[in-house]
C-alpha positions as CSV (number, residue, x, y, z in Angstrom):
1,M,-88.3,64.3,17.9
2,N,-87.8,62.0,20.6
3,P,-84.7,62.6,22.7
4,I,-81.4,60.8,23.2
5,I,-81.6,59.6,26.9
6,I,-78.3,58.8,28.9
7,I,-78.7,57.0,32.1
8,G,-76.0,57.8,34.6
9,A,-74.3,61.4,34.9
10,G,-70.7,60.1,35.7
11,L,-67.8,61.0,33.6
12,A,-69.3,58.6,31.0
13,G,-72.6,60.3,30.7
14,W,-71.5,63.9,30.8
15,T,-68.7,63.1,28.3
16,T,-71.0,61.4,25.9
17,A,-73.0,64.7,26.1
18,R,-70.2,67.1,25.7
19,E,-68.7,64.9,22.8
20,F,-72.3,65.0,21.0
21,R,-72.9,68.7,21.4
22,K,-69.8,69.4,19.6
23,L,-71.6,67.5,16.7
24,D,-75.2,68.4,17.3
25,T,-76.5,71.3,19.0
26,T,-80.4,70.7,18.4
27,T,-81.0,67.2,19.0
28,P,-82.8,67.0,22.5
29,V,-80.5,65.3,25.1
30,V,-82.1,64.1,28.4
31,M,-79.8,62.8,31.5
32,I,-81.4,60.4,34.1
33,A,-79.3,60.8,37.2
34,A,-79.6,58.8,40.9
35,D,-77.7,61.6,42.4
36,S,-77.6,65.4,42.1
37,G,-75.9,65.1,38.6
38,D,-72.9,67.5,39.7
39,F,-69.6,66.6,37.7
40,Y,-66.6,65.5,39.6
41,A,-63.5,63.4,38.9
42,K,-64.1,60.0,40.3
43,P,-60.3,59.4,40.9
44,T,-60.2,62.4,43.3
45,L,-62.5,60.5,45.8
46,S,-59.3,58.6,46.9
47,N,-56.8,61.2,47.4
48,A,-58.9,64.1,49.0
49,F,-58.0,63.6,52.8
50,A,-54.3,64.4,52.4
51,Q,-55.3,67.4,50.5
52,K,-57.7,68.3,53.1
53,K,-60.6,68.5,50.5
54,A,-64.3,68.6,51.8
55,P,-66.9,66.7,49.3
56,E,-68.3,69.9,48.3
57,Q,-64.8,70.9,47.2
58,L,-64.5,67.9,44.9
59,V,-67.2,69.4,42.7
60,V,-65.8,70.6,39.3
61,T,-69.0,71.9,38.0
62,P,-72.7,72.1,39.7
63,A,-75.0,70.0,37.8
64,A,-77.1,72.8,37.0
65,K,-74.3,74.6,35.1
66,M,-73.2,71.4,33.4
67,A,-76.8,70.9,32.2
68,E,-77.1,74.5,31.0
69,T,-73.4,74.5,29.3
70,Q,-74.3,71.2,27.2
71,N,-78.0,72.1,26.6
72,V,-79.2,68.7,28.4
73,I,-82.4,68.2,30.2
74,L,-81.2,67.0,33.5
75,I,-83.5,64.9,35.8
76,P,-81.6,64.4,39.0
77,H,-82.3,62.2,42.1
78,T,-84.3,60.0,39.9
79,R,-84.2,56.0,39.5
80,V,-84.8,54.2,36.4
81,L,-87.1,51.4,37.0
82,R,-87.3,49.7,33.7
83,V,-85.8,49.7,30.0
84,D,-87.7,48.4,27.1
85,P,-85.3,48.4,24.3
86,Y,-87.8,47.6,21.5
87,V,-90.7,49.9,22.3
88,K,-87.9,52.5,23.3
89,T,-89.2,53.7,26.3
90,I,-87.8,53.9,29.9
91,T,-89.9,54.2,33.4
92,T,-88.5,56.3,36.1
93,E,-89.4,57.0,39.9
94,K,-89.0,60.0,41.8
95,D,-90.7,60.8,45.2
96,G,-93.0,57.8,44.3
97,I,-94.0,59.2,41.0
98,Q,-93.4,57.0,37.8
99,Q,-93.3,58.4,34.8
100,S,-92.4,57.1,31.0
101,F,-89.9,58.8,28.6
102,D,-89.4,57.7,24.7
103,F,-86.2,57.7,23.4
104,S,-84.6,57.7,19.8
105,S,-81.1,56.4,21.1
106,L,-80.4,55.5,24.7
107,V,-77.1,55.4,26.2
108,L,-76.5,53.2,29.5
109,A,-73.7,54.7,31.3
110,T,-74.7,53.2,34.5
111,G,-71.1,52.6,35.9
112,A,-70.3,49.7,38.6
113,Q,-71.2,48.8,41.9
114,P,-68.9,47.9,44.7
115,I,-68.1,44.1,45.2
116,R,-69.3,43.3,49.1
117,I,-68.8,40.3,50.7
118,P,-70.7,38.8,53.5
119,V,-69.5,40.0,57.1
120,A,-71.0,38.8,60.4
121,G,-71.4,40.8,63.3
122,D,-73.7,43.5,65.0
123,A,-71.9,46.2,63.2
124,A,-71.7,44.6,59.8
125,G,-74.1,47.6,58.5
126,Q,-71.5,50.3,59.4
127,V,-69.2,48.9,56.6
128,L,-68.7,51.4,54.2
129,S,-67.7,51.6,50.4
130,V,-66.7,54.5,48.2
131,N,-67.5,54.7,44.6
132,S,-69.5,57.9,44.3
133,L,-69.6,61.4,45.7
134,D,-72.5,60.6,47.8
135,D,-70.3,57.4,49.3
136,F,-67.4,59.8,49.9
137,T,-69.5,62.2,51.7
138,S,-70.9,59.5,54.0
139,F,-67.3,58.2,54.5
140,Y,-66.0,61.8,55.1
141,E,-68.8,62.4,57.8
142,V,-68.0,59.2,59.7
143,L,-64.6,59.9,59.9
144,K,-65.1,63.5,61.1
145,S,-67.3,62.2,63.7
146,A,-64.8,59.8,64.9
147,S,-62.2,62.6,65.2
148,N,-64.6,64.7,67.3
149,R,-65.1,61.7,69.6
150,R,-61.5,61.6,70.1
151,I,-61.6,65.2,70.9
152,D,-64.6,65.0,73.1
153,C,-62.8,62.1,75.1
154,L,-59.8,64.2,75.8
155,N,-61.9,67.3,76.8
156,S,-63.7,65.4,79.4
157,Y,-60.6,63.7,80.5
158,E,-59.2,67.5,81.1
159,N,-62.6,68.1,82.9
160,D,-62.4,64.9,85.2
161,S,-65.2,63.4,83.8
162,Y,-63.6,61.1,81.5
163,L,-63.7,57.7,82.7
164,G,-61.3,56.1,79.9
165,N,-57.8,56.0,79.0
166,K,-56.3,59.3,78.0
167,N,-53.6,57.6,75.8
168,A,-56.2,55.6,74.0
169,A,-58.3,58.8,73.4
170,S,-55.1,60.8,72.0
171,K,-54.2,58.0,69.5
172,P,-55.3,58.6,65.7
173,V,-58.7,57.5,64.4
174,K,-58.3,53.9,63.2
175,V,-59.4,52.9,59.7
176,V,-59.6,49.1,58.6
177,I,-59.4,48.9,54.8
178,M,-60.7,45.5,53.2
179,G,-58.7,44.9,49.9
180,A,-55.1,45.5,48.8
181,G,-56.2,46.2,45.0
182,L,-55.5,49.7,43.1
183,I,-58.5,51.4,45.4
184,G,-57.6,49.9,48.6
185,C,-53.8,51.1,48.3
186,E,-54.7,54.6,47.1
187,F,-57.0,54.9,50.2
188,A,-54.4,53.6,52.5
189,N,-51.9,56.0,51.2
190,D,-54.2,58.9,51.4
191,L,-55.4,58.2,54.9
192,I,-52.3,57.6,56.3
193,N,-50.7,60.9,55.0
194,A,-53.9,62.7,56.5
195,G,-52.6,61.2,59.9
196,Y,-55.2,58.1,60.3
197,Q,-54.1,55.0,61.3
198,V,-54.2,52.5,58.6
199,S,-54.8,48.8,58.8
200,V,-55.2,46.8,55.3
201,I,-56.4,43.2,54.9
202,D,-56.3,40.9,52.0
203,P,-56.6,37.1,51.0
204,A,-53.5,37.6,48.6
205,N,-50.1,37.8,50.0
206,R,-49.0,41.1,48.4
207,P,-50.6,44.5,47.3
208,L,-51.9,44.8,43.7
209,G,-51.1,41.4,43.3
210,A,-53.2,40.9,40.0
211,L,-51.5,44.2,38.5
212,L,-47.8,44.0,39.3
213,P,-44.9,41.9,39.2
214,E,-43.9,40.7,42.8
215,A,-40.8,42.7,42.9
216,A,-43.1,46.0,42.3
217,S,-45.7,44.7,44.6
218,E,-43.1,44.3,47.2
219,Q,-41.7,47.7,47.0
220,L,-45.2,49.3,47.4
221,R,-45.7,47.1,50.2
222,Q,-42.6,48.3,52.0
223,S,-43.2,52.1,50.8
224,L,-46.6,52.1,52.5
225,Q,-45.5,50.2,55.3
226,D,-42.9,52.8,56.0
227,L,-45.7,55.2,56.2
228,G,-46.9,53.4,58.9
229,V,-49.8,51.0,57.1
230,K,-50.3,47.9,58.7
231,W,-50.5,44.6,56.6
232,H,-52.7,41.5,57.1
233,F,-52.2,39.2,54.4
234,G,-53.7,35.8,53.8
235,T,-57.0,36.5,55.7
236,T,-60.4,38.1,55.2
237,V,-62.6,40.1,57.3
238,L,-65.0,37.4,59.2
239,S,-67.0,40.2,61.5
240,V,-67.4,43.7,62.5
241,N,-68.7,44.2,66.1
242,K,-69.5,47.0,68.4
243,A,-66.6,47.5,71.0
244,V,-68.2,46.8,74.4
245,N,-66.0,49.3,75.9
246,L,-67.8,52.4,75.2
247,V,-70.3,52.2,78.2
248,D,-67.5,53.9,80.2
249,K,-66.4,56.3,77.1
250,E,-63.0,54.5,76.7
251,A,-62.1,55.6,73.3
252,E,-59.8,52.9,72.0
253,S,-62.1,52.2,69.2
254,A,-66.1,52.0,68.3
255,L,-65.6,48.7,66.3
256,Q,-63.8,45.4,66.6
257,V,-62.7,43.8,63.5
258,T,-62.3,39.8,63.5
259,F,-60.4,38.0,60.8
260,A,-61.1,34.4,59.5
261,N,-57.4,33.6,61.0
262,G,-58.6,34.6,64.4
263,E,-57.0,37.6,64.9
264,S,-58.7,40.9,65.9
265,I,-58.0,44.5,65.8
266,P,-59.8,47.8,67.0
267,A,-61.2,50.1,64.4
268,D,-63.4,53.3,64.1
269,V,-64.4,52.8,60.4
270,V,-64.2,49.9,58.1
271,L,-63.9,50.5,54.4
272,S,-64.6,47.9,51.9
273,A,-62.4,48.4,48.9
274,I,-62.7,44.8,47.4
275,G,-63.4,45.9,43.8
276,L,-66.1,47.0,41.5
277,R,-68.6,45.0,39.3
278,A,-70.4,46.4,36.3
279,D,-73.8,47.6,37.2
280,T,-75.9,45.4,34.6
281,R,-79.1,45.2,36.6
282,L,-81.2,47.2,34.2
283,A,-79.5,45.6,31.1
284,V,-80.3,42.3,32.2
285,A,-83.9,43.1,33.2
286,A,-84.3,44.5,29.7
287,G,-83.2,41.5,28.0
288,L,-79.7,42.6,26.7
289,A,-76.8,40.4,26.4
290,C,-74.6,40.7,29.8
291,E,-71.8,38.8,30.9
292,R,-69.0,40.5,33.1
293,G,-70.6,43.8,31.6
294,I,-73.1,44.8,29.0
295,Q,-71.6,43.2,25.9
296,V,-71.3,45.6,23.2
297,D,-70.1,45.8,19.8
298,A,-67.1,47.7,18.4
299,A,-69.6,50.5,17.9
300,L,-70.6,50.4,21.4
301,Q,-74.3,49.1,20.3
302,T,-75.6,46.5,22.7
303,S,-77.7,43.5,21.6
304,A,-80.7,46.0,20.8
305,P,-80.8,48.5,18.3
306,N,-80.2,52.2,19.0
307,V,-79.0,51.1,22.6
308,Y,-75.6,51.7,23.8
309,A,-73.2,51.2,26.7
310,F,-69.8,52.0,27.8
311,G,-67.6,53.2,30.8
312,D,-67.5,50.9,33.8
313,A,-70.9,49.0,32.9
314,A,-69.6,47.8,29.6
315,Q,-67.7,44.6,28.2
316,Y,-65.8,45.4,24.9
317,A,-65.7,43.1,22.0
318,S,-63.3,45.3,20.5
319,S,-61.2,44.9,23.6
320,G,-61.0,41.2,24.0
321,N,-64.5,41.0,25.7
322,T,-63.2,42.6,29.0
323,T,-64.3,45.7,31.0
324,L,-62.1,48.6,31.1
325,P,-62.9,50.5,34.4
326,Y,-60.4,53.4,33.9
327,V,-60.8,57.2,32.6
328,M,-59.0,56.8,29.5
329,P,-61.3,54.3,28.0
330,I,-64.4,56.3,29.0
331,M,-62.8,59.2,27.1
332,N,-61.9,57.5,23.7
333,A,-65.4,55.8,23.7
334,A,-67.4,58.9,24.5
335,R,-65.9,60.1,21.4
336,A,-66.7,57.3,19.0
337,L,-70.2,57.0,20.6
338,A,-70.9,60.9,20.0
339,Q,-70.1,60.1,16.2
340,T,-72.4,57.3,16.2
341,L,-75.3,59.3,18.0
342,A,-75.2,62.0,15.6
343,G,-75.5,59.8,12.6
344,K,-72.0,58.4,11.6
345,R,-71.5,54.9,13.0
346,T,-68.1,55.0,14.7
347,E,-66.1,52.1,16.0
348,V,-63.9,52.8,18.9
349,I,-60.4,52.1,18.8
350,F,-58.6,51.8,22.0
351,P,-55.0,53.1,22.3
352,I,-52.3,52.0,24.8
353,M,-53.9,53.6,28.0
354,P,-51.5,53.1,31.0
355,V,-53.0,53.4,34.3
356,A,-51.7,55.7,37.2
357,V,-51.9,54.6,40.6
358,K,-52.0,57.4,43.1
359,T,-49.7,56.2,45.9
360,P,-47.3,59.1,46.4
361,A,-45.2,56.5,48.6
362,L,-44.4,54.9,45.3
363,P,-46.1,56.3,42.1
364,L,-47.0,53.6,39.6
365,M,-47.6,53.7,36.1
366,I,-49.1,50.4,34.9
367,A,-49.9,49.0,31.3
368,P,-51.2,45.5,32.1
369,P,-51.0,42.5,29.9
370,K,-54.4,41.2,28.6
371,M,-56.2,39.1,31.0
372,G,-54.9,35.6,31.2
373,S,-52.1,36.3,29.2
374,E,-49.1,33.6,29.5
375,G,-45.6,34.8,29.9
376,Q,-43.5,36.6,32.7
377,W,-42.3,39.8,34.1
378,T,-38.7,41.0,33.6
379,S,-36.9,44.1,35.2
380,T,-34.9,45.8,32.5
381,E,-33.7,48.5,35.0
382,D,-34.3,49.8,38.5
383,H,-38.2,50.4,38.8
384,V,-39.1,49.4,35.4
385,W,-40.6,46.2,34.4
386,Q,-41.7,44.6,30.9
387,F,-44.0,41.7,30.3
388,Y,-43.0,39.3,27.5
389,N,-45.2,36.8,26.3
390,E,-44.9,33.2,25.1
391,Q,-43.7,34.8,21.8
392,N,-41.0,36.8,23.5
393,V,-43.3,40.1,22.7
394,I,-43.6,43.1,25.1
395,T,-47.6,43.1,26.1
396,G,-47.3,45.0,29.1
397,F,-45.1,47.2,31.6
398,V,-44.9,48.6,35.0
399,L,-43.0,52.0,36.1
400,A,-42.4,53.0,39.4
401,G,-41.2,56.0,41.2
402,A,-39.2,58.5,39.2
403,Q,-39.2,55.8,36.2
404,T,-43.1,56.9,35.6
405,A,-41.8,59.7,33.5
406,K,-40.6,57.2,30.9
407,R,-44.6,56.9,30.0
408,A,-44.3,58.1,26.7
409,E,-41.4,56.0,25.8
410,M,-42.7,52.8,27.0
411,V,-46.0,53.2,25.2
412,K,-44.1,53.7,21.9
413,L,-42.0,50.7,22.7
414,L,-45.4,48.6,23.3
415,Q,-46.9,50.0,20.0
416,V,-44.0,48.7,18.0
417,A,-44.0,45.8,20.0
418,L,-47.9,45.0,19.4
């Protein structure tokens, strides 16, 4: 019997394996992972610093234990080169060796890739993104190195061998974040609470502008600013260059970030958090229908039989042809897909799934209206906003601060309205 092959060992891949094993304990399942396959909760990447958690502490279950528990053949650190959805084969490469695998069904859980905008400068290659545990590890190490450099400079100063400015060396490590969306704001809150100096740059005029009503966005801006976050709205990063003052060990910063409006600020680390784009590369090369994501029907099947996709990589027909890059859609889709893989075609039905934004400065619970919806936000009480469409029907809500406790109440209200 040819196995079910899952490409991707993130939340989507492992949840599929777990849900499928509840229904079928014998059909072979092979998982191909570009990384180690360790299981971790991706949302923890943007609130780990304040909790003083190192990358290895974010691993919930090691890959080997996951594979054993779910009776999965895990092939880690392996790149999938090609998918032939009609011959039902995939081709992989590991350590320069290519190998082909046949499958009975294929699950594309390839996730998303960070959106990167062109940045000039001799240090443009040092701009980081965090979309995986490996990415977070690199980010963590760069911040650790910058912090150690501050300590080394201060020690050199005390030994009369430091040529720079002691005041500059004692300042917090400076982090510049490109993007004031959900991930950018979460990292800003996490890093400022962990003692870093944070500046956020965004071409919009407020944080989370695509998700929040203006009043809620302003409250978030002010709450993070009160903690020390510095905002730079209405512009973008033009270039990132190496700071020239490092020759004499002056510790003001390692980098210089220049904006499109001509302003320039020092930085030790630059993080791009502009957003994510569905990873459709394998699907496009295989001839599968793709737009913003891999197009799937109500049962998560792609344009090829026995080939399925979901998670950050998918574009859901059952949800208005949108992508749903959050945890709850993955959990719901995985349960439906497991039924289909076990022989009972099951369409996924997405409930109302509010998104929790991890910004302790101002906790937020968001159930956004459908993209492109016409209507307006109305504040019914302090820290509560509801979105009314043109038919005067509530199709979304935002709760802030202590009002996030009203999540269940608002979901019920939205269910009745819809």
